[in-house]
N, C-alpha and C positions, 0 to 999 in steps of 0.2 A: 387573696393577694391582688393589689392593684398594680398599675403600670409603673409607678414610682418604686414600689417594692421589687418588682421584677428587675428594673434597672439597677437598683442597689445590690441585688444578688449577683449582678455581673460586674459590680464596681464601676458602673457607667451612669451613675445618677446625674452627672453633669448634663445629660440630654433630656432630663425630665421635663424641663420647660419647653423644649422644642417639640416633644411628643404631645404635651398638653396643647400647645399652640396649633398643632395640626390635627387635634381631635383623635389621636391614636390611643385606643384603649386595648385591653388584653385580647378582646375578641377579634380585633383587626390584625393583630400580630401575624397570624399564619398567612395572611395575604400579602405581606410586605415583600418587596424585592430589593435587591441591592440598589437599583436606580432610585427607588422611593427613599431609602435611607440616605443616599447621597444628596438628594434634593433638600432634605431637612438639615444637612450639615454634619452628618456623622462621618468621622474619619475612616479611611480605608480599613485599617486594622480593627477598629471598633465595629465596623460593618460586618467583618468576618465573624467576630465573636457573637454579635447579635444574630446573624443568620444561622449560625450553628445552634444557638439556644432556641431560636424559633423553630428549627427542624424538630427539636424534641417536644415542642408544644403541639405540633400537628398530629391529628389522630392517625394512628398506624393501623393498617389493615392486619387482620389476624394472620394472613399468609403473606409475608413480605414479598414472595416471588411474584405476586400479581403486579407489583409496582414496576418491575423491570422486565416482564416477559412480553416481548413484542410479537407480532405475527410471525410465525415460522413457516418455512416452505413445507409443502405437502409431502414431498418425497425426500429421502435421504440423499446426501451429496458427499462427494469427495472434496475436501478443501484444506488449505493450510489454516491452522487454528492456533491461537495463543491461549493457553489454559492457565488460570490462576487458582491455586488451592490455598485456602486460608483456614488456619486452625487456631482456635482460642486456647490460650494457655491457662491452666489452673481451674478449668471448669469442674473437674472432679472434686477439688478442694471446696469450691463454692457449694457444690451439691450437698456436702456434709454439714454445712453451716446454715444453709437457707432452707426455708419451707419450700416445697415444690412449686407453689404458686409464685413465690418471690423469685425463685430461680428462673421460672418461665419468663418473668418480666425482664430479668437480666439478659437472658439469651435472646429474647425478642429485640431488646435495645441493641445488642451486638449485631444481630442479623440485619436489622433495619439500617444500622450504620453502614455495614458492608454493602448492602444492596443499593443504598442511596448513592454511594460513591461509584459503584460499578455502573449504575444507570447514567450518572453524569458523564462518564466516558464512553457511553453507548455500548457497554458490554451487556452480557446476558447471564443472569444468575440461573444456572441449570439445576442446582440441587442444594438443599440444606441437609446436612448430616449431623444433627445435634449441634455440636460446637464447631463443625466444619462447614465451609461454604465453597462450592465449586462454581467458577464463573468462566465464561467463554468470551474472548475478544476476537471478532472475525466471523461470528455467526449469531443470528441469522443474517446480519448485514456486515459485510467486510468494509474496512477502511484502509487507506494506504499506510497507516501507521498503527496497526493494531498492537504490535509488540510494545511500542512506546506508550500507547494508552494503558496497557496492562501494568507496566512498571509505574507510571504516574498514579494509577489507581491504587496500586499496592502501597506506595509511599503515603498516600492520603489515608488509606484504610489503617495503616499502622499508627499514624498520628492520631486519627479520630478515635480509634479504640482505646488508645492509651489515655485519652482525656475523658473517657466515659466515667461518670460517677457510679459507684456501686454502693450497696448497703453495708459493705464492710470497709475495712481500712485499706485493703490492698488495691492496687491499680491493675487493670486488665492489660493484657498484651497478646499479640498474635505472632504466629510464624507463617510466612508466606513463601510458596514455591511457584515459579512461573516457568513454563516450557512452551516451545513452539514446534509444530510438526504437522505432517499430513495425517488426516483422520477421515473416517466416514462418520458424518454427523447428521442427526435428524430422524433416525428411526425412533418411533414412539414405542416405549416399553411401559408396562404397567397399565393400570386402569384408574379412572377417577382421579382423586387427589394424588395418587401415587404415580400418575403418568409423568414421564419426563422424556426429554430429547437425549437419547443415548449417544455417546461418542465411542467409536471403536478405533483403537490405535494405542501406541505406547505413550503418546503425549500426556494424557491425564495421569497415568501411572508415574511418569517421570516428574511431573509437577508435585505429586504427592510425596515422592521420595525426596525431592529437593526441600520441600517444606519441613520434612523431618530433620534435615541437616541444619536448618536455620536456627539462630539464637532468638530469644524473645525480642520481638519488635523488628526482626530482620527479614529481608527479602533475599532469596537465593534464586538465581537465574540459570537456565540451561545454556549451553554453548550456542545453540541455534538462535535463541532469543538475544543473546549478547551480540551476535554478529548483525542482527537486524537493527539494533538501536545505535550502532556506531559509538560516537563519543558524547552522546546527549546526557549521559549520567556518569557520576563518579562511582567506579567499581573496584572491588578487590578480588583478584583471582584466587580462588580457594584451591586451585589445582584439581586434579581428577579425584573424584570421590567414589567409593564403593557404594552402590545402591542396590537394595534388595530387588531381585528379579531381572537385573541387567547383567549380562555376561561380562561386559567390560566396564571399567570405571568411567564415570560420566564427568564432563566438564561442569564446573560450578563457579558462579560469580556472585559475590555479595554486593548489594546496592547500598552505596553510602549516601547518595543524594543526587539532586539535579546538578549537572555541570553548568558552570558559568560560561556561556558561549555567546558570541555576537551573532552568529549565523547558524540557523538550523541546517542549511545546506552544507556548510563546511563540517559541522559536527557529525552529520549523518554520513558524510562521504569519506572521511579520513584521508585527506590529501586530494589535491586537484590534478586531474589529467590535463595534459596540454590542450589548449584551445585549438580546435580544428574548424576551419571555415570561418564564417561570420566576419569576413574582411570588410564588407560594405557596412555592416551594422557597427563594427568597432570604429571604423573611420568616422561615421556619422556621430557616434557618441563623443569622440575626441573633438570633433568640430564644435559640437554644442558645449562641451566643457570649456573650450577656449573662449567662446562667445560669453559664456556665463562668467568666467573668471576675469574677463575684460570689463565686467560691470553691468552687462545685460543679462540678468538672471534668466535661466532656462529650466523648463520642466521637460523631462523625457519619460514617456509612458511606454514601458517595455512589457509586451504581452505575449502569451503563447500557452500551449497546453502543458500539462505537468510533464517534467522531464525533458523539455525542449531546449533548456540551456539558459534560462533567464538569469538565474543566480550566478551561473558560471561566467556569463558575459559581464555582469556587474562586478564580480570579483576580479575579472581581468582589468577592467577600467581602474579599479582601486589599486591594483598592483602596478599599473603603468605610471600612476602619479604618486606612488608612495614616497619617492625621494623629493618631491616638490613641496615647498611650504604650503600647507593648507590644513584645515580642520575637517576630519571625517566624522560624520554623524551617521550611525547605523541603527535603524529602527526595524525590529523584526516582529511581525504580527504572528499570532499563534492560533491554531484551531481550537485550543482549549480555553481561550480568554476572549472570545468574541463579545462577551457581556461584561468584561472587566474594563471599567472606565479608564481610558488613556493608558492601557497596558503597555504598548510599545514605548511610550515616553517615560513611564514609571521605571521600566527595566533599564532603558538607556541612561537615565539620570543616576540610578543606583549603581550601574556599572561604571559610569564616568567618575563618580565620586568614591568608588571602591568601598561601598557600604557593606558592612557585615552586620547581620541582624543581632548577633550576640554582643556587639560593642555598645557601650553606654550612649545614651541620647546625645550627651555633650560632644562625644567624639564624632558621632555621625553628623551632627550639625556643623562641626568644624570642617569635615571632609566635604559636605555639601556646599558650604560657602566658598570653598577653595575653587570650585568649578563654575561659580556663577559670576556674571558680569559685575565687577566691583562697584560700579556707579549705582546699581539698583539692588544691592543685597538686602537692604532693610525692607524693601517692598516684596521682592520675589522669594526670599528665603522662607518666610512663614508659609507662603502658599505652597511651595515645593515640599516643605517639611510635612505639611498636612497631606499632600498627595502621596508622600512616601511613608506616612504613618510614623513620623518621628516627633516625639514630644518636644516642644520648644521651651517648656518651663518658664523661667523668668527672663529668658534672653530676648524674647519678642512679646509684644502685647497680644492678648488673645484676639483672634480674628472675630470681630463683631459684625459678621456678614450673614446675609441670608444664603441659602444653598445656591440660588441662582446667581447672586452677586459673586460668590466665591468661585463658582465655575467660570464665569465670564472673565474674572481677573486672572485665573489660572491659565486659561487659553491665551490671554493677552501676554502673560509673562513668558509663556513658551515661545511665542513669536518674538518678543523683545530679546529673549536670550539668543535666539538664532541670529537676529540682526546684530546684536553686540558682538557675537563671534565673527560675523561676516565683516564687521568694521575693522577687526584685527588682521584677518587674512582670509583668502578664499575658502569656501566651504563646499565639500562634496557630501550631499545628504542622500543616503540610500534608504528608501522605505520599501521593505520587501513584503510580498504576499498581501497586498492591500485587500484582496478578496476575503481575508480573515479579520480585517480591522473592525474595532468597535466603533459605534456611531460618533463618539466624542473625538476619537483619533481622526476619523474622516473629516470632521469639522475643522480640526487643526490643519489638515492638509488643504482644505478649501481656502482657508485664510492664508496659508503659506504660499499657495500658487499666486495669489495677488501680491503678497508682501515682497516676494523676491525679484520682481520685475526690474528694480534698479539696484540690486545687490549682487555681489560676486558669488552667486550660489548656483550650483547645479543640483536639482532635485531629480533623482532617478527613482521612479515608482514602478515596481514590478507587480504583475498580477496575472491570473489565469484568464484564458480567452472568454470564459463565460461571464466574467465581471465586466460591467459597463462603466468605464471611467467617465465621470461627469466633466472632465476638464478638456476634452478634445475640442478643437476648433479655435482655441485662443492663439494669438499670434506668437507667443513665446513657448508654446507647447508642441512637442514633436512626438509622433507615434511611431513605434518600431514594433512590428509583429514578426515574431520569429517563425520561420517555416522549418520543415524537416531538412536534414542534410541530404544532398545527392549521393548516389552510390559510391562515387570515387572518394568523397570525404568520409563516408562510413568506413570504407576500407582503411583509410589513413588513421582514423580514430581507433579502430580495432587494433591496428598495428602498434599504435602508441601505448594502448593499454597492455598489449601482450609483451611489449618491450623488444620484440624481434619479429621478422616476417612470419605470417601464418600460412598454412597450406591453402592453395586456391579454393579447394572444396569447402574448407572451413569458413573462409572469408565469404564465399558465395552464400552459405547458409545464414551467416550473421546478417548480411545485407538483406536477404529475403525475409528474415524473421523480424528485424528491428524497424523496418520502414522509415529509417532516417531519424529516429528519436535518439538523441545522444545518450540519455540515461539507459535506454534499452540496450544500446550498443555496448556501453561500458559494462553493465551488469551481465549481459549474456557472454561477453568475452571473458570476464572473470570466471564465470561458471564453467566455461569450456576449459580454461586453464586449470581449474581446481578439480576437474573431473578425471584427470589421469589419461585422457584420450591422446594427449600430445607429449612428445618427447623433445627436449631441447637439443639443438645441435649448432655447430658453428655457422651454418647458413640460415638458421631459423628453426621454427618448430616443424615437426613432422608427425604424421599420424602414426599411432602405435596399434593400428588395426582398422577394421571397417568403421566408417563414420555413421553412428546412429543418429536418429532425430534428437535435436537438442531439447533438454528439459527446460521448463520455465524457471528462471532464477528465483530462489526463495525471496530475494529482496524485492522482486516485482510482483509476486503472487498476490499479496494483499491489495496492492494498488490496482492490478488488473481485475481482480474479483470485485473490488469496490465499484468499478465502472458498471459491471453487470448487475450487482445487487441494488444499485440505485433504480433499476428498472425491473424490480422483482416480478411484477405482474406479467411481463412479457419476456422474461428471461428464457423461458422454455423455447420460445421461437428462435432465439439466438442460439440455444443449444442444438436444436434440430438443424439449423442452418450450418452450424459448425461441424456437425457430423457429415453433412453433405460435402462441405469443402470450403476453401477460402472464398470461392465464388459459387453462386447457385442461382437457379432460375425460379421465378415465382411459381410456374406450374408444378415443378418438381416439389418444391416446399409445400405447396397446397396439398399435393397428393399424399405426402408423408405425414404432415401435421394433422390432417383431418379436421381443420377448423372451417367454420363458415367464412365466406368471403369478407363481410364487414369486419369481423373480429381479427382476421389475419391481416388485412390491410391496415387496420388501426395499429396493430402490434408492430408491423414493419415501419409504419410512419413514426412511431415512438423511437424505435431503434435508429432510424435515420436522423431524427431531430437531435438525439443524443450523440450523433456522429460516431456511432459504433459501426454503422453500415453506410456504404455509398450505393446509390441506385443509378442505373442507366435504363432508359426507356420507361414505359408506363405499364402497370399491370393491365391485362394478364401476360404481357410480353416482357415484363421487366426482368432485369438481372441485378443481383445484389452482391456486393463485395465487402468483406470485413475491412474496416479501416486499418487495423493492425493485425498482422499474423498472430502476434502473441495474445491478442484479445480473443481471436478464434480458438487458439490452443487452450486458453483459460476456460472459455465456455464449454469446450469439449471435455477438458480434464475434470470439471466439476461433476460430470455425469458418472454414476456408478457404472462399472464395467458391464454389468448385466443389462443396464438400460442402453448402453452404447451398442451392444450386440443386437438388441431388438431394433434399434433405429437403423443400423446398417443393413439388417435383413429387409426391413421395409423399403429402404432406398433401393436395394438390389432388385427386389420384386417389382417396384415401380418402374425401374429402368428396363427390365426385361419384358414388362407388360405394356404399360401405357406409353413408354418412351423407347420403344424398340429401335427406332431410327438412331437415337443417341447411343444405345447399346451396341448397335452394329458399327457405328463410326468410332466409338471409343470403348472397345471391349475391356481394356485395362481398367476403366472406371468401374464396371460391373465386378471385375475380378477383385479390385481393392475392397469394395463393400462386402463381398462374400467372404473374403479373408477375414476382415474385421468382425464379421458376424460369426466366425468360427465354423463356417460351412466349407470344410476343406475340399470335399470332392467336387462340388460345382465350381469352387474357386479355381481348382487345378484346371478344369476344362476351359474356363474363361481366360486364365493366364495363357493357356496354350493357344487359344484363338487370337489373343493379343499378340503373341509372339509370331504366329504365322502371318498375321496382317502386316506386322512390322517388317518381316522378311520380304514379303511381296513388294513393299515400298522401299526396299534396300536400306531400311533404318536398322542396321545390324547391331549397333550398341543397344538400342531400345529392345530389339528382338532378344538379344542375349539376356538382358535384365528380366524381361517378362518370362522367358522360358526357364530361366534359373529359378524364379519363384514357383513356377508350375512344378518343376521337378522336386524342389524342396518340399512342397505340400504333398506331392504324390508319394514321396518317401515316408511321409507320416501316416499314410493310409494303410489299412491292414494288408498283409502280404497277399499277393494275388499274381496270377500270370501277367506278363507284360501288357497284354491288351484285354484283360478280363473286365475292367470297369468300363461301362458304357461312356463314350465320349472321352475317355482317357487312354491314350496309347503311349505308355512310357517309352517304348522304343522310338516311336516317331518324335516324341518330345526331345529325347536325347540326341537323335539324329539332327533335328533342327537346331538344337543348341550348338552342336559341333560345327555346323555350317556357319551359324552366326558368329561364333568365336573365331573361326578360320578367317572370315573376311574382316574382322576387327583387329586380330592380333597376329595372324600369320601362322603357318603350319608348325613352326618350331616352338611356339609358346607352350609352356607346361599345361596351361588350362585347356588348350586345344587337344593336346595328347591325352589328357585325362578324360575329356569328353568323348573322344573317339574310342578310347579303351572301354569306357562304360557302355557305349553304344554297341561295340562288338560283343561284350559280355551279355547284354540283353538280347542281341540278335541270335547268339548261339543257343539261347533258351527258348527262342520263338518256335512254336510247333507249326505254325502256318507258313508254308514255304513261300507263298506270295508276299506275305508280310516281311519275311526275312529278306527276300530279294529286293523289295521296295526300300527296305531300310538300308541295305548295302548300296543300292543305287543312289539314294538320297544322301548317303554319307560321303560317297566317293565321286559322285557324278560331277561335282564342281571343282575337283582337285586335279 
C-alpha cells in the first residue's frame, strides 16, 4: 500500500498531491503531528480522521500499560481519586468466532485505544482485566479537574471503541462507570509483570457497579463525581440504583455529552455568589471600559492565582453592562486543547452561529454567514468554514492556498471580523485563561492588542500568576493583579454563601483556613453547611454540638493535591513540615527529616519557589510557613495514618530532647504530637504540664482546655488508682480543672459543679492522706 492508497482508504484522496509535494510517504506517517497536517492544508475534521488512522499504524507495545504508566510514589498515600472502569461488550461472543491469536489482536487494539485516550488526559491505566480496563485520574499526579478529565476521557473512549474495525460485521461498544472518593493508593501487590498499584476503598467497587448499570456505549457517574463536574456535561439523573455490595442505593447519572457553555467558571460553579470586595479593581475596569468605548481601545490584563476571583470579576463587568448596546465576545481557553489550533476562536464562532454537527453543510454555512460581516462574506466565509470543518461544496471556490497562506488569511479574517463588529457598536472581548491558549490563538491576541488602539473595544485577558503576558508596558494596557481578601471581607463572603449569619467560631475557622482565597471561602462554607454541624434559626446559624476541625472540601482536594504533586520529588518534605504545623523551624525539620543539609535546603527552596511555603530568616535560623492552611492540611491528609503517627512521635522526641527549651515553653506542643502519635500516657502527662503552666499564667480558658484533654486521655488508660501512673495524678488534674473552670465560668456553672463532684469522688478513693488533703486544699482554697 502506498500513500495514495492509504488516503483513498480514508476517502481523503484529495490530499494526495499535497502529500507528494511534501515528500510524505508511509514510513513518515507515524511521525506526523496535527501542526504538520495543518501546514500542508488539511482541514480540521480531516486532520482528526488522519491522526486517528495514524495511531493505528504506529507499532504497539505488547503491554499497553507501559505507554501510560508514569513514575509512581514509593509509598502508599491517602487521596481523593476518580476511578474509571471500562468493560468491552460482546467479547465472549467474539471469542467463539475468532482464532485466539485473532482475538488477541482485537483485545490489544481495544486496550491500546483506551490506554491512549487515558494517557492524553494524564490518567493512569492501573490494570487490564481481559476485556476490562481500570484507570485512575488523580494518581500518581493530581490535577484540579480530575473528575472532568475522567468524564471527557470516557466520552472519547466510547466513541473511539465504537469506530474500531473488527474482523466481523459487528461494532464494538463499551460500558463505563466512573466514581470519585477517598482511597489508599500506591501499595505494590504481586510480583514481576503481575505487580500493580493497588487501591483500597469503595471507589473502585462503585465504579465497577456503575459500569454494570450502563447501556452499551454509555457512561454512568456516581453522585460525588457528578457534584465535582458542575454543569460541564449534559446528564440524565437515573435516580438511586441498587448496587451489589452497597447497603444503600447509590446515586447514578448517565452522561449524554459535553454541555455547550460559554464559561468554564460559570458551568463549574452553578450560580454566582455576590461579589465581595474588589471595589478598586471594579472601578478601574469600568474606567477602562468607558475609555475604550469612547474610541480609545484598551487592554486589561487580569492576573492572580487559581480561585482568586478573576472570572468572577470578569462576569461582574459583563453583568454591569448587559443592558447597554454592545457586542460581547467570549473566548474560553481549555487545558485539553493547548495543541488545538485556534480552539477558543473555533468554539466561539460555532457558538455564535449556533452550529450543530448533525445539520447539513448547507445549513451550517447559512448560519455561519449570518454572523459574519456582510461586506466580506465572500472572502471570510470559506476561511472560517475550513476552520470549522464545514464543507463548502459549490458555494465557494476551493481555496487554492498553501497552508501558510491560508493560516495568514484566517488570522487576518478574525481581526477584520472584530473590527467590523466594532464599527457597528462597542465590543467587550473576554479572553479567559490565556495560560492555556494555543500558540495560534496567542498570535491572534498579539495582533488584536495593536488593532484595537483606535477601536471602541475593551479586551479583558485573564490568566494565572505564573503566566508572563507579553503585552505589559504598552500605553493602552492596564495590569490588575488580584490579591487575597482581608479577613473582614472573608467573613462577609462566608455570610453571603451561608445566607444568614454564621456562629463566630465557625467564621473564625473559615477565615483561618481559607487565607482570603474566595474559591476556598465559598467551598469551605458550603462544606460546613452540608456537614450538618449547623442548625438554622431566626437569628442565623447555630452550632449543633462541638466544633470539630473542618474537612477539606471535595471540590478543592484535587486542586490542592495537584499543587503538591507538581513537586513530587520534594513533596515528602512538605508532608513532614505539615505534620509539625502551619509554621515550623528549619532546625526542627532537619532533626525530623534526617536529610543532609544540601538536599534539605534544595527541597525547601523548591517549595518556596512554588509558593507553597514562605520563609523568614536564613537557614539554619529560618522559619517556614505554609502559604495556605488548606495546602498544609492536604499535605498532611495524604499521609497514611501509620506514617503520621511515626512522624508525630519523632517530632515529640525531638522536642523533648534536642529542643527541650521549646518543650518547656510550649508543653502543649509536645502534648499535641504525643496525642497524634497515639502515646496516651505521656500525652496525658504533658497536657497536665501545659494546664498547670497556663494556670500559673492566669490563662484559665487555655488551662481548662489543656486539662480537659489530659483527663480525657487519662480516662482511656487502664483502670488504676488515682495516682498510680508515674507523672499522672488524676486527682490533681481534676482539681486543677475545677479551679480553671471556676475562674472562667463561676461557681454556679454546671461544668464547675461536675468538675468538683468528680474531684470529690476521686479524693474519697485516695489512700494517701496527704494527697487527699492537698486535693481538698487545691479544690477549695481559692473559693
